[in-house]
N, C-alpha and C positions, 0 to 999 in steps of 0.2 A: 504494500500500500504506500503510495507516494505521500510526501509531506502535504501536497495540495489536497489530495483526497481525504486525508486525516482531518485537515482543517475544515473541509466542506462537511464531513460527517459530524464533527463537533459543533459546527455552526447550526446544522440542521437539528441536532439534539437540543441545543439551547433554545432555538426558536420554538420547537415543539413543546418544551417544558414551559416556556414563557406564556404560550397561548393556550395551554391545557386548562380546562375548566376546573376551578377549585371545588372541593366538596361543598354542597349547599348547606349552610348552617341555618337551621330553622329556629332554634332556641334551646336554652338550657335553663333549668330552675332547680333550686333546692328549697324545699318548703317543709314546714313543720306544723303540727297541731299543738295547742296548749297542753293537751294531756300526754304529750310525749312522742307519738309516732312521727318519723321523719320520712321524707319523700324526695326522690331525685327524678327529674324529667330530662331526658336527653333526646332532642329531635334533630334530625338531618333530613335532607331531601329524600333519602332512601327509607326512612321510617322513624317512628317515635317509640321510646321505651320509658315507661314509668315504673319505678322500683320502690316498694315500701312493704316488704314482707312477701308480696306477690310481684311478679313481673308481668306487666301489661304491654303488649306490642301492638302497634297500629300503623297506619299510613303516615308518611312524613310530610314535611312542609310547614311553613310558619302558620298557616291557617289551622292545621291540625294541632300544632303546639298550643295555640290559643284556646282551642276547644278543650284539649286535655287539661290545661292549666285551670280553666274555668270549672271543669268537672271537679277537680280536686279542691278548688277554693270552695265549691258548694258542699264539700265534705268536711270543711273546717280547716283546711290547710292554708297557710299564708307564708309569704316570703319573710 
């Protein structure tokens, strides 16, 4: 492999990494209830997970993060 082709390959790799889409962050929250239970919500574009003794998985995205957070707020959890 010539010096020129190595530089071309390196430049192509850098360009590909620079324009690759980053993972979509939808939201994260750590919440607790006054009586002690704690909850963590982690949402990405690929899915949401709520953990508090049980693990609940669902669709991702910020819209679903807001729905999941509202659900747990209705159960008494707050930030």
